[in-house]
C-alpha positions as CSV (number, residue, x, y, z in Angstrom):
1,M,16.6,52.3,-60.7
2,F,16.3,48.6,-61.5
3,Y,12.7,49.2,-62.5
4,Y,13.7,51.7,-65.2
5,L,16.6,49.5,-66.4
6,F,14.6,46.3,-66.8
7,D,11.6,48.2,-68.2
8,Y,13.9,49.6,-70.9
9,L,15.3,46.1,-71.6
10,H,11.8,44.6,-71.8
11,R,10.5,47.3,-74.2
12,Q,13.5,47.7,-76.4
13,F,15.0,44.2,-76.5
14,D,12.3,41.9,-75.1
15,F,14.9,40.8,-72.6
16,P,13.9,37.4,-71.0
17,G,12.5,37.8,-67.5
18,A,12.8,41.6,-67.5
19,G,9.0,42.0,-67.6
20,V,8.7,40.6,-64.1
21,F,9.7,44.0,-62.8
22,Q,6.4,45.3,-63.8
23,Y,4.7,43.4,-61.0
24,I,4.4,45.1,-57.6
25,S,4.4,41.7,-55.8
26,F,7.8,40.8,-57.3
27,R,9.4,44.1,-56.6
28,A,8.0,44.1,-53.0
29,A,9.5,40.7,-52.4
30,M,12.9,41.9,-53.8
31,S,12.6,45.0,-51.6
32,I,12.0,43.1,-48.4
33,I,14.8,40.6,-49.2
34,T,17.3,43.4,-50.0
35,S,16.3,45.3,-46.9
36,L,16.8,42.2,-44.7
37,F,20.2,41.6,-46.2
38,I,21.4,45.3,-45.9
39,S,20.2,45.6,-42.4
40,L,21.9,42.4,-41.2
41,I,25.2,43.2,-43.0
42,V,25.3,46.9,-42.3
43,G,24.1,46.3,-38.7
44,K,27.1,44.1,-38.0
45,W,29.5,46.7,-39.4
46,V,27.9,49.7,-37.6
47,I,27.9,47.9,-34.2
48,K,31.6,47.2,-34.5
49,Y,32.3,50.8,-35.6
50,L,30.3,52.3,-32.8
51,R,31.9,50.1,-30.2
52,K,35.3,51.0,-31.5
53,K,34.4,54.7,-31.2
54,Q,32.8,54.0,-27.8
55,V,29.5,55.6,-28.9
56,G,27.4,54.2,-26.1
57,E,24.1,54.9,-24.5
58,T,24.1,57.0,-21.3
59,V,21.4,55.5,-19.1
60,R,19.6,57.5,-16.4
61,D,19.1,55.7,-13.1
62,L,15.4,55.1,-12.9
63,G,15.6,52.2,-10.4
64,L,14.6,49.6,-13.0
65,K,15.9,46.1,-12.9
66,G,18.6,45.4,-15.5
67,Q,18.8,49.1,-16.4
68,N,22.5,49.5,-15.6
69,E,23.4,46.6,-17.8
70,K,22.4,48.8,-20.8
71,E,25.0,51.4,-20.0
72,G,27.5,51.7,-22.9
73,T,25.3,49.8,-25.5
74,P,25.9,51.4,-28.9
75,T,23.2,53.8,-30.0
76,M,22.3,55.7,-33.2
77,G,21.4,52.3,-34.8
78,G,18.6,54.0,-36.6
79,I,21.1,54.6,-39.4
80,I,20.9,50.9,-40.2
81,I,17.1,51.1,-40.5
82,L,17.3,54.2,-42.7
83,C,19.8,52.6,-45.1
84,A,17.8,49.4,-45.3
85,I,14.6,51.4,-46.2
86,L,16.1,53.9,-48.6
87,I,18.4,51.6,-50.7
88,P,15.7,49.0,-51.7
89,T,13.2,51.8,-52.4
90,L,15.7,53.5,-54.7
91,L,16.4,50.2,-56.4
92,F,12.9,48.8,-57.0
93,A,10.3,51.6,-56.7
94,K,9.1,54.0,-59.4
95,L,10.9,57.1,-58.3
96,H,8.7,59.4,-60.3
97,N,5.7,58.4,-58.1
98,V,4.7,61.3,-55.9
99,Y,3.9,59.0,-53.0
100,I,7.3,57.4,-53.1
101,I,8.9,60.8,-53.2
102,L,7.0,61.9,-50.1
103,M,8.0,58.8,-48.3
104,I,11.7,59.3,-49.2
105,I,11.5,62.9,-48.0
106,T,9.9,61.8,-44.8
107,T,12.5,59.2,-44.0
108,I,15.4,61.5,-44.6
109,W,13.8,64.5,-42.9
110,L,12.9,62.9,-39.6
111,G,16.0,60.6,-39.7
112,T,18.1,63.8,-39.9
113,I,16.3,65.4,-37.0
114,G,16.8,62.2,-34.9
115,F,20.4,62.0,-35.9
116,I,21.1,65.6,-34.8
117,D,19.4,64.8,-31.5
118,D,21.5,61.6,-31.0
119,Y,24.7,63.4,-32.1
120,I,24.2,66.1,-29.4
121,K,23.6,63.5,-26.7
122,V,26.4,61.2,-27.6
123,F,29.2,63.4,-29.0
124,K,28.4,66.7,-27.3
125,K,27.6,64.8,-24.0
126,N,24.4,66.8,-23.6
127,K,21.8,64.4,-22.2
128,K,18.9,66.7,-23.2
129,G,19.8,66.4,-26.9
130,L,18.1,68.6,-29.4
131,A,15.7,71.0,-27.8
132,G,12.1,69.9,-28.0
133,K,10.9,73.0,-29.8
134,F,13.3,72.3,-32.7
135,K,12.0,68.7,-33.0
136,I,8.4,70.1,-33.1
137,L,9.5,72.7,-35.7
138,G,11.0,69.9,-37.8
139,Q,7.8,67.9,-37.6
140,I,5.7,70.9,-38.5
141,G,8.0,71.5,-41.5
142,L,7.4,68.0,-42.7
143,G,3.7,68.3,-42.1
144,L,3.6,71.4,-44.3
145,I,5.4,69.6,-47.1
146,V,3.2,66.5,-46.9
147,G,-0.1,68.5,-46.4
148,L,0.6,71.0,-49.2
149,T,1.6,68.2,-51.6
150,M,-1.4,66.1,-50.8
151,Y,-3.7,69.1,-51.2
152,F,-2.3,70.9,-54.2
153,S,-0.4,68.3,-56.3
154,D,-2.2,67.2,-59.4
155,S,-0.7,63.7,-59.0
156,V,-2.5,63.1,-55.7
157,V,-5.9,61.9,-56.8
158,I,-8.6,59.3,-56.3
159,R,-11.2,57.7,-58.5
160,E,-14.8,58.6,-57.4
161,K,-17.3,55.7,-57.1
162,A,-20.5,55.8,-59.1
163,D,-23.8,54.1,-58.0
164,R,-22.8,50.6,-56.7
165,T,-26.3,49.2,-57.2
166,L,-26.3,49.6,-61.0
167,P,-27.0,46.1,-62.4
168,N,-25.3,46.7,-65.8
169,V,-22.9,49.6,-65.7
170,V,-22.0,50.6,-69.3
171,S,-18.6,52.2,-69.9
172,T,-19.0,55.8,-71.1
173,D,-16.7,58.8,-71.5
174,N,-17.0,59.5,-67.8
175,I,-17.0,56.1,-66.1
176,F,-15.7,52.6,-66.4
177,K,-17.0,49.4,-64.8
178,V,-15.2,46.8,-62.8
179,E,-16.4,43.3,-61.9
180,S,-14.9,41.8,-58.8
181,F,-14.7,38.3,-57.3
182,N,-18.4,38.2,-56.3
183,N,-19.5,39.4,-59.7
184,A,-20.6,42.8,-58.2
185,T,-20.3,45.7,-60.6
186,Q,-18.8,48.9,-59.6
187,A,-18.5,52.1,-61.6
188,Y,-15.6,54.4,-61.2
189,S,-14.9,57.7,-62.9
190,K,-12.4,57.4,-65.7
191,E,-11.0,60.8,-64.8
192,P,-9.2,60.9,-61.5
193,V,-10.2,63.8,-59.2
194,K,-8.7,65.9,-56.5
195,S,-10.2,65.1,-53.1
196,T,-9.7,65.5,-49.4
197,K,-11.7,62.5,-48.6
198,T,-10.5,59.9,-46.1
199,T,-11.8,56.6,-44.7
200,I,-13.9,56.3,-41.6
201,P,-13.6,52.8,-40.0
202,F,-16.7,50.7,-39.0
203,V,-19.1,52.9,-41.2
204,K,-20.8,51.8,-44.4
205,N,-20.0,54.0,-47.4
206,N,-17.1,55.0,-45.1
207,E,-15.8,58.2,-46.6
208,L,-15.4,61.6,-44.9
209,D,-14.5,64.8,-46.8
210,Y,-12.6,67.2,-44.6
211,S,-14.2,70.0,-46.5
212,Y,-17.5,69.1,-44.8
213,L,-16.1,70.4,-41.6
214,L,-16.2,73.9,-43.1
215,A,-19.7,73.6,-44.6
216,W,-20.9,76.2,-42.1
217,L,-19.0,78.9,-44.0
218,G,-21.5,78.7,-46.9
219,D,-20.9,78.8,-50.6
220,G,-17.3,78.1,-51.7
221,Y,-16.4,76.6,-48.3
222,Y,-14.4,73.8,-50.0
223,K,-11.8,76.3,-51.2
224,W,-10.6,76.8,-47.6
225,T,-10.3,73.1,-46.8
226,F,-6.5,73.4,-46.7
227,L,-6.8,75.5,-43.5
228,I,-8.1,72.5,-41.6
229,F,-6.5,69.7,-43.7
230,I,-2.8,70.8,-43.2
231,P,-3.1,71.3,-39.4
232,I,-4.6,67.8,-39.1
233,V,-1.6,66.4,-41.1
234,I,0.9,68.2,-38.9
235,F,-0.9,66.9,-35.7
236,I,-0.9,63.3,-37.0
237,I,2.8,63.3,-38.0
238,A,3.9,64.9,-34.7
239,G,1.7,62.6,-32.6
240,V,2.7,59.3,-34.2
241,S,6.4,60.3,-34.4
242,N,6.6,61.2,-30.8
243,G,4.5,58.1,-29.8
244,A,7.1,55.9,-31.5
245,N,9.8,57.8,-29.7
246,L,8.2,57.1,-26.3
247,T,7.7,53.5,-27.1
248,D,11.4,53.0,-27.8
249,G,12.2,52.3,-24.1
250,L,12.6,48.5,-24.1
251,D,14.8,46.2,-26.2
252,G,13.0,45.5,-29.5
253,L,9.7,47.1,-28.5
254,A,9.5,50.0,-30.9
255,T,11.1,48.0,-33.7
256,G,8.8,45.0,-33.5
257,T,5.7,47.1,-33.0
258,S,6.6,49.1,-36.1
259,A,7.1,45.9,-38.1
260,I,3.6,44.7,-37.2
261,I,2.2,48.1,-38.2
262,G,4.2,48.0,-41.4
263,V,2.6,44.7,-42.5
264,T,-0.8,46.2,-41.8
265,L,-0.1,49.2,-43.9
266,A,1.2,47.0,-46.7
267,I,-2.1,45.2,-46.9
268,L,-4.1,48.5,-46.8
269,A,-1.9,50.1,-49.5
270,Y,-2.1,47.0,-51.8
271,V,-5.9,46.8,-51.7
272,S,-6.3,50.6,-52.0
273,G,-4.1,50.7,-55.1
274,S,-5.9,47.8,-56.8
275,V,-9.2,48.7,-58.5
276,I,-10.3,45.0,-58.3
277,F,-9.7,44.7,-54.5
278,A,-11.0,48.3,-53.9
279,N,-14.2,47.3,-55.7
280,Y,-14.6,44.0,-53.9
281,L,-14.0,45.6,-50.5
282,N,-16.0,48.8,-51.4
283,I,-13.2,51.0,-50.3
284,M,-11.5,54.1,-51.8
285,Y,-9.5,53.4,-55.0
286,I,-6.3,55.5,-55.0
287,P,-4.4,55.2,-58.3
288,N,-0.7,54.6,-58.1
289,S,-0.7,54.0,-54.3
290,G,0.1,50.4,-54.8
291,E,3.7,51.4,-55.5
292,L,3.9,52.2,-51.8
293,V,4.0,48.5,-51.1
294,I,7.6,48.4,-52.3
295,F,8.5,51.1,-49.8
296,I,6.7,49.6,-46.8
297,S,8.1,46.1,-47.7
298,A,11.6,47.6,-47.2
299,F,10.3,49.2,-44.0
300,V,9.2,45.9,-42.6
301,G,12.4,44.1,-43.7
302,A,14.5,46.8,-42.0
303,C,12.6,46.5,-38.7
304,V,12.6,42.7,-38.7
305,A,16.3,42.6,-39.4
306,F,17.1,45.2,-36.9
307,L,15.4,43.1,-34.3
308,W,18.3,40.6,-34.8
309,Y,20.5,43.0,-33.0
310,N,17.9,45.0,-31.0
311,S,16.0,42.1,-29.3
312,Y,16.7,41.4,-25.6
313,P,19.5,41.8,-24.7
314,A,20.0,44.5,-27.2
315,Q,23.4,44.8,-29.0
316,I,22.4,48.3,-30.3
317,F,19.7,50.9,-29.8
318,M,18.1,52.8,-32.7
319,G,18.1,56.1,-30.8
320,D,16.0,59.0,-32.0
321,T,17.5,58.5,-35.5
322,G,15.3,55.5,-35.9
323,S,12.3,56.1,-33.6
324,L,11.3,59.5,-34.9
325,A,11.7,58.3,-38.5
326,L,9.7,55.1,-37.9
327,G,6.7,57.0,-36.4
328,G,6.8,59.7,-39.0
329,I,6.9,57.1,-41.8
330,I,3.9,55.3,-40.4
331,A,1.9,58.6,-40.0
332,V,2.7,59.9,-43.6
333,F,2.0,56.5,-45.1
334,A,-1.4,56.3,-43.4
335,I,-2.3,59.8,-44.6
336,I,-1.3,59.1,-48.2
337,I,-3.5,56.0,-48.4
338,R,-6.3,57.9,-46.6
339,K,-6.4,55.6,-43.6
340,E,-5.2,58.1,-40.9
341,L,-8.4,57.7,-38.9
342,L,-7.4,54.1,-38.3
343,I,-4.2,55.2,-36.7
344,P,-5.6,55.0,-33.1
345,L,-6.4,51.3,-33.8
346,F,-3.3,49.9,-35.6
347,C,-1.0,52.3,-33.7
348,G,-2.7,51.5,-30.4
349,I,0.6,50.7,-28.7
350,F,2.0,54.1,-29.6
351,L,-1.3,55.7,-28.5
352,I,-1.4,54.1,-25.1
353,Q,2.2,54.9,-24.4
354,S,1.6,58.6,-25.3
355,L,-1.6,58.7,-23.2
356,S,0.1,57.2,-20.2
357,V,2.7,60.0,-20.2
358,I,0.0,62.7,-20.8
359,M,-2.1,61.3,-18.0
360,Q,0.8,60.9,-15.6
361,V,2.1,64.4,-16.1
362,G,-1.3,66.0,-16.2
363,Y,-2.5,64.3,-13.0
364,F,0.8,65.1,-11.2
365,K,0.5,68.8,-12.0
366,Y,-3.2,68.9,-11.0
367,T,-2.7,67.2,-7.7
368,K,0.4,69.2,-6.9
369,R,-1.6,72.4,-7.5
370,R,-4.6,71.2,-5.6
371,F,-3.1,69.2,-2.7
372,G,0.4,70.6,-2.6
373,E,1.9,67.2,-3.4
374,G,2.1,65.6,-6.8
375,R,0.5,62.2,-7.2
376,R,0.8,59.5,-9.9
377,I,-1.5,57.2,-11.7
378,F,1.2,54.8,-12.8
379,K,4.3,53.8,-10.9
380,M,6.2,55.2,-13.9
381,A,5.5,56.4,-17.4
382,P,5.5,55.5,-20.3
383,L,3.4,52.4,-19.6
384,H,6.1,49.8,-20.3
385,H,8.2,51.2,-17.4
386,H,5.1,50.8,-15.1
387,Y,5.1,47.1,-15.8
388,Q,8.8,47.0,-15.1
389,K,8.2,48.6,-11.7
390,V,5.4,46.1,-11.0
391,G,8.0,43.3,-11.5
392,Y,7.5,41.9,-15.0
393,H,10.6,41.0,-16.9
394,E,11.5,43.2,-19.9
395,A,11.3,40.4,-22.4
396,K,7.8,39.4,-21.2
397,I,6.5,42.9,-21.4
398,V,7.8,43.3,-25.0
399,M,6.3,40.0,-26.1
400,R,2.9,40.8,-24.6
401,F,2.9,44.2,-26.3
402,F,3.7,42.4,-29.6
403,I,0.7,40.2,-29.0
404,V,-1.6,43.2,-28.4
405,G,-0.1,44.8,-31.5
406,I,-0.9,41.8,-33.7
407,L,-4.5,41.7,-32.4
408,L,-4.9,45.4,-33.2
409,A,-3.4,44.8,-36.7
410,V,-5.9,42.0,-37.4
411,L,-8.8,44.1,-36.2
412,T,-7.6,46.9,-38.5
413,V,-7.7,44.7,-41.5
414,V,-11.1,43.3,-40.5
415,T,-12.5,46.9,-40.6
416,L,-12.3,46.6,-44.4
417,K,-15.4,44.4,-44.2
418,I,-17.0,45.1,-40.8
419,R,-19.1,48.3,-41.1
C-alpha cells in the first residue's frame, strides 16, 4: 500500500524522497525492519495472552532429557510469524504482482490449515489434531492453485536467451542486448514467453523444460505438459511443508533453519529478477520476480525475531500454524523463481529429517514382516531426536544443524557459477 501511495506522490507532486520506494532494495530493508518490529511486539503480547488462557503444549513422554520441562509452554506462535510476514508485504510490495499474490495465498492457506490443527489439539484436547488426509488435501489444493497459475497465467513468463556468443548483438524488434560487469553481451527476447523451464544445478546452460519429459508422445507433446508439471508442484509443496513440520521438534530449529533458507532464496530471487545479474551469471531471467525479495525479507525478519522467543529455552512454540506455512512458503517461492531442483540442497536439513522418518518407519515395517520383530536404524526419528538419545544437549544439536544449514546455503549460491 505504501508503494502505491508514494508512487502517486512522486508522479503527481514530485514529493521529496517518495521516489525511493521505487527501489526494491529500500522496500526490502523496510520490510525486514517492519517484520522484526512486528514479531517482537506482537510476540510479547501473544505469549502473555496464551499464558493467561493457559494455551500450552501437551508433550508426549518420549524419554528425552528436558522434555517434561516443555509441558505447558504456549503454542500456536505461528500466528506471530504469519502477521510479521503478511503486514510488511501488504505495506511495501506491489500487490498486483502475480508472484506476490501467490505467496500471500500460500501463507494464509497453509497457515489456516496449521491453525485448525493446533486448535483441535489445544482447545479440543485431541492430541491427533487435524487428520493427516485433510492436511494432504489442503496441500494438494494449494498445489493446484500454484501449478495452474504458473502454467496458465499470462503474467508468469520468462525472457528467452539468444546466442550468448554473439560479439555485437544488435537490438531488433525481437531481441535486446545487455552488457554485464565483464562486458559480455547477452541477447534476450523483448517479448516475454510462457515456459515450463526450470534450473538444473551444476550443469552448463542449465535449463530443463518439463515438456521434454513428454517428448515420447510425438507432435504436440508440449500441450500436455500441465499433466506432469502440476503433480510435480503438488509433490514439492507437500514434501517441503511436511519436512519443515518434522523439523520443528527442538527449540529454534525450524525457525532458524527457515531463516537461513530465506536468505538464500532472497539472493536467488534478486539475481533472477535483474536482467544485469541474470546476464552476468548466465541464469534464467524472470521479469517481475525481483518483487519477491520484499516478501522473503519479511519472511526472514519474522523468523529471526521469532527466535527471540523460540530459542532455547523456548517461551513459545510455533506449532503447525507456523511450521506448515514456513515449509509451504519455501516450496512455492522456489517453484516461482524456477529453482525447485535446488531444494534438496538448500533444504537439506528438511530433507534429511524427512528421510530419517521414512527410513525408520520403512525399515521397522520390513523387519517386523520378515523377522517378526521390528528393528530401528536410528534410536529415534526424526534425526534430531536420535542425537538427543545419544546424549547431545538440545542447544548443541540446534547450533550444529544451523552450521550445516549455512554450509548448504553457501553451496546453493555457489551453484550459480559452478557448472
